[in-house]
C-alpha positions as MATLAB code, in Angstrom:
seq = 'MSSNNHLQILIKKRLKGDFIVANQSGQAEEKILIQKNHLIQVMHFLAHDPDASLDLLLDISCLEHAGNEQTCQWQSNFDKPHFEIFYLLRSSKLGYRLCLSILLDENEPSLPSLSSLYSSAVWLEREMWDMFGIYPEGHPNLARLIMYAGFAGHPMKRSYPITKGQALVPIYKHQHLPNFLKE';
ca = [
       0.000    0.000    0.000;
       1.632    3.185   -1.163;
      -0.665    5.696    0.494;
      -1.876    5.973    4.094;
      -5.421    6.677    2.883;
      -5.579    4.140    0.054;
      -8.992    2.741    1.025;
     -10.555    6.151    1.570;
      -9.517    7.203   -1.937;
     -10.724    3.886   -3.360;
     -14.172    4.212   -1.744;
     -14.608    7.803   -2.935;
     -13.487    6.978   -6.458;
     -15.387    3.709   -7.023;
     -18.578    4.245   -5.022;
     -18.978    7.864   -6.149;
     -20.834    9.225   -3.163;
     -20.496   10.766    0.256;
     -19.993    7.509    2.095;
     -17.161    8.608    4.359;
     -18.132   11.029    7.114;
     -14.603   11.298    8.550;
     -11.273    9.512    8.357;
      -7.887    9.167    9.992;
      -4.730    7.460    8.825;
      -2.243    5.891   11.167;
       0.797    3.750   10.649;
      -0.969    0.494   11.531;
      -4.318    1.030    9.841;
      -6.749    3.436    8.277;
      -9.817    4.511   10.253;
     -13.027    5.456    8.495;
     -16.353    6.670    9.890;
     -19.462    6.004    7.802;
     -23.198    6.312    8.380;
     -25.009    3.096    9.232;
     -27.303    3.313    6.173;
     -24.184    2.837    3.987;
     -22.781   -0.105    5.952;
     -23.828   -2.961    3.658;
     -22.869   -1.168    0.454;
     -19.437   -0.118    1.729;
     -18.686   -3.505    3.304;
     -19.761   -5.363    0.158;
     -17.437   -3.163   -1.872;
     -14.529   -3.641    0.544;
     -14.971   -7.415    0.607;
     -15.314   -7.918   -3.164;
     -13.281   -5.210   -4.897;
      -9.879   -6.659   -5.885;
      -8.066   -3.444   -4.963;
      -9.573   -3.425   -1.465;
      -9.807   -7.175   -0.898;
     -10.761   -6.889    2.778;
     -11.874  -10.494    3.009;
     -11.440  -11.034    6.768;
     -13.704   -9.573    9.446;
     -11.455   -9.944   12.472;
     -13.600   -8.322   15.131;
     -16.632   -6.220   15.912;
     -16.384   -4.163   19.042;
     -18.552   -1.597   20.761;
     -17.867    1.386   22.966;
     -20.627    3.150   24.844;
     -20.024    6.877   25.182;
     -23.155    7.552   27.257;
     -22.514   10.470   29.557;
     -18.912   10.785   28.384;
     -19.144   11.782   24.722;
     -15.695   13.409   24.859;
     -14.190    9.907   24.594;
     -15.409    9.647   21.001;
     -12.654   10.427   18.492;
     -15.342   11.437   15.954;
     -17.095   13.859   18.358;
     -17.263   16.753   15.918;
     -19.050   14.600   13.333;
     -22.013   13.564   15.470;
     -24.157   15.453   17.950;
     -24.032   13.044   20.900;
     -22.924    9.560   19.916;
     -24.145    6.946   22.348;
     -22.512    3.869   20.825;
     -19.510    3.525   18.565;
     -19.242    0.256   16.656;
     -15.833   -0.787   15.307;
     -15.349   -3.271   12.480;
     -11.758   -4.467   12.185;
     -11.063   -5.781    8.679;
      -7.952   -7.278    7.121;
      -6.892   -8.195    3.621;
      -5.313  -11.640    3.563;
      -4.139  -10.951    0.005;
      -2.734   -7.428    0.406;
      -1.865   -7.482    4.121;
      -3.371   -4.222    5.377;
      -6.130   -3.452    7.882;
      -9.035   -1.069    8.152;
     -11.001    0.022   11.193;
     -14.464    1.072   10.049;
     -16.655    2.880   12.610;
     -20.349    3.623   12.898;
     -21.974    5.889   15.470;
     -25.383    4.972   16.852;
     -27.976    6.938   18.743;
     -29.273    5.510   22.021;
     -32.838    5.485   20.636;
     -31.883    3.376   17.577;
     -29.331    0.769   18.708;
     -29.541   -1.347   15.575;
     -27.646   -1.815   12.341;
     -27.696   -4.210    9.387;
     -26.181   -7.649    9.900;
     -23.014   -8.476    7.974;
     -23.558  -12.226    8.279;
     -24.263  -12.540    4.541;
     -20.839  -11.012    3.756;
     -18.632  -12.453    6.504;
     -19.284  -15.749    8.262;
     -17.417  -14.499   11.357;
     -20.094  -11.805   11.754;
     -22.594  -14.425   12.937;
     -20.703  -14.917   16.209;
     -19.382  -11.389   16.584;
     -22.840   -9.824   16.174;
     -24.301  -12.254   18.691;
     -21.693  -11.119   21.204;
     -22.409   -7.433   20.462;
     -26.132   -7.996   20.999;
     -25.611  -10.112   24.108;
     -23.311   -7.648   25.839;
     -24.540   -4.231   24.585;
     -28.026   -4.758   23.157;
     -27.047   -3.594   19.649;
     -29.486   -5.380   17.362;
     -28.105   -6.709   14.039;
     -31.095   -6.574   11.670;
     -31.352   -9.690    9.506;
     -29.124  -11.874   11.680;
     -29.819  -15.570   10.967;
     -29.656  -16.850   14.565;
     -29.687  -14.122   17.180;
     -29.382  -15.738   20.592;
     -27.344  -15.292   23.735;
     -23.710  -16.214   23.250;
     -21.967  -15.445   26.534;
     -24.772  -14.966   29.024;
     -27.270  -17.736   29.709;
     -30.639  -17.802   27.943;
     -32.639  -16.462   30.897;
     -30.347  -13.490   31.554;
     -32.229  -10.180   31.571;
     -30.500   -7.161   30.072;
     -27.103   -6.476   28.555;
     -24.329   -6.386   31.169;
     -21.824   -4.150   29.330;
     -24.260   -1.241   29.005;
     -23.583    1.593   31.394;
     -27.246    1.637   32.347;
     -27.082   -1.964   33.569;
     -27.089   -1.903   37.394;
     -24.043   -3.661   38.839;
     -26.002   -4.921   41.836;
     -28.899   -6.283   39.775;
     -29.842   -9.804   40.774;
     -30.470  -12.434   38.120;
     -32.404  -15.659   38.109;
     -30.310  -18.502   39.438;
     -29.292  -21.211   37.042;
     -29.143  -24.779   38.241;
     -25.661  -26.153   38.779;
     -25.294  -29.352   36.862;
     -23.560  -32.212   38.604;
     -21.645  -34.554   36.392;
     -20.417  -37.948   37.509;
     -17.333  -37.752   35.313;
     -15.866  -34.603   36.833;
     -12.674  -34.804   38.865;
     -13.227  -34.627   42.628;
     -11.846  -31.089   42.947;
     -14.592  -29.840   40.579;
     -17.448  -31.632   42.341;
     -19.354  -29.817   45.034;
];
């Protein structure tokens, strides 16, 4: 990659629209902020264009800025971002990475599912929903991934009370466990 903003230029040139709200270039990776209504179109382009070739979705992460919006690096581009979603992509062919961000309002914590583009999105979106309550629209099998099925709420949200009690889950006793694991 000859330029620090190679992907930003590529998106502007090939998609011919105002898809990028803001961008930053670092030594390790480019960072791009887009609006959520462009997510599928931009991700499809990045995954399938031979000059982008971002074929690996490595991670989806979420940061909740509620009450502390100054932590958002894109603050000037959004009134009061509640959630910031990060998609970390890598090109196995070309070797570079991209961090694509989306800002979400507290009243609309949903975005389109990427499960049709990246198989890893199935698990990563389940984790995002389980922990933060961000709903991936069109997800093929949205269910709890980390918390148990009867868990109420999303424990990584700032609004989740730390002292909240949950329904108890039965402890399963297995005959084949070593003695130190048996109760």
